[in-house]
C-alpha positions in Angstrom: 0.0 0.0 0.0 2.9 2.3 0.8 4.3 1.9 -2.7 0.9 2.6 -4.3 0.6 5.9 -2.4 4.1 6.9 -3.6 3.3 5.9 -7.2 0.1 7.9 -7.2 1.8 11.0 -5.9 4.6 10.6 -8.4 2.2 10.2 -11.4 0.1 13.0 -10.2 3.1 15.4 -9.8 4.4 14.3 -13.2 1.0 15.2 -14.8 0.9 18.5 -13.1 4.5 19.3 -14.3 3.8 18.4 -17.9 0.5 20.5 -17.9 2.4 23.5 -16.7 5.1 23.0 -19.4 2.5 22.8 -22.1 0.8 26.0 -20.8 4.1 27.8 -20.6 4.8 27.2 -24.3 1.7 29.1 -25.2 2.7 32.2 -23.3 5.1 33.6 -26.1 4.2 37.3 -25.8 5.4 40.2 -27.9 6.3 43.0 -25.4 5.4 46.0 -27.5 2.5 47.2 -29.6 2.3 46.0 -33.2 0.6 47.9 -36.1 -1.2 45.4 -38.2 -2.0 46.4 -41.8 -4.8 44.6 -43.7 -4.2 44.2 -47.4 -6.0 40.9 -47.9 -9.0 42.2 -49.8 -11.2 41.1 -47.0 -12.3 42.4 -43.6 -10.3 40.6 -40.9 -11.1 39.7 -37.4 -7.9 39.2 -35.2 -8.2 37.5 -31.8 -6.2 35.6 -29.3 -6.2 31.8 -29.8 -6.8 31.3 -26.0 -10.0 33.4 -26.3 -8.8 35.9 -23.7 -9.0 39.7 -24.1 -6.1 41.8 -25.2 -4.4 44.0 -22.7 -6.7 46.9 -23.7 -9.7 44.7 -22.9 -10.8 44.1 -26.5 -11.7 40.5 -27.4 -11.5 41.0 -31.2 -9.7 43.5 -33.4 -11.7 44.2 -36.6 -9.6 45.5 -39.5 -11.2 46.7 -42.7 -9.3 46.0 -46.0 -6.8 48.8 -46.8 -6.6 49.9 -43.1 -4.8 48.9 -40.0 -4.9 49.1 -36.3 -2.6 48.6 -33.2 -2.4 45.3 -31.5 -1.8 46.1 -27.8 1.4 45.4 -26.0 2.0 42.0 -24.5 0.0 40.2 -27.2 0.6 36.6 -28.0 2.9 36.2 -31.1 0.4 33.8 -32.7 -3.1 35.0 -33.3 -6.2 33.7 -35.0 -7.7 35.5 -38.0 -11.1 35.2 -39.7 -11.8 36.8 -43.1 -15.1 38.3 -44.0 -16.3 39.4 -47.5 -16.0 43.2 -47.9 -19.2 45.2 -47.1 -19.9 49.0 -47.6 -20.8 49.1 -43.8 -17.3 48.0 -42.8 -15.6 50.7 -40.7 -12.0 51.8 -40.2 -12.8 51.8 -36.4 -11.4 48.6 -35.0 -14.3 48.2 -32.5 -16.9 47.9 -35.2 -17.4 44.3 -36.4 -17.0 43.2 -40.0 -20.4 43.1 -41.7 -19.8 40.8 -44.7 -20.4 37.0 -44.6 -17.7 34.8 -43.1 -15.3 33.9 -46.0 -12.7 31.8 -44.3 -11.2 30.9 -40.9 -7.5 30.9 -41.3 -6.2 27.4 -40.6 -2.7 28.5 -39.4 -2.1 31.1 -36.8 -0.9 34.5 -37.9 2.6 35.2 -36.5 3.1 38.9 -35.3 6.4 39.3 -33.7 7.4 42.8 -34.8 6.2 46.4 -34.3 4.9 46.3 -37.9 3.1 43.4 -39.6 0.7 43.0 -42.6 -2.0 40.6 -43.6 -1.7 40.0 -47.4 -3.7 38.1 -50.0 -1.5 35.0 -49.4 -2.7 34.9 -45.8 -6.3 34.2 -47.0 -5.3 31.0 -48.7 
């Protein structure tokens, strides 16, 4: 019985340690703000893959085609992007959602690890 208790404690501690390691890998943050330009021909919704708010309390940053906005400091390097068909009601104000129909959810995460980044037509594919 003594060995069973030691084994259970060992296995539990190993599981906790590995779960912390996996979580730590997801915490790659860019320390400064990044200006993201959208040249994809679509309206883009940019959001964290962990579904948490950015440091300015916004959940999603909406970027109309041919415009841009700042992604706040301490944002994850890898972000999710959804593309929407352009609509006349789309706004350059990043708090106003894209109005067009969903065109595509990007299958790969968008890497933003510099003060200036862009979404191009290749990112939609």
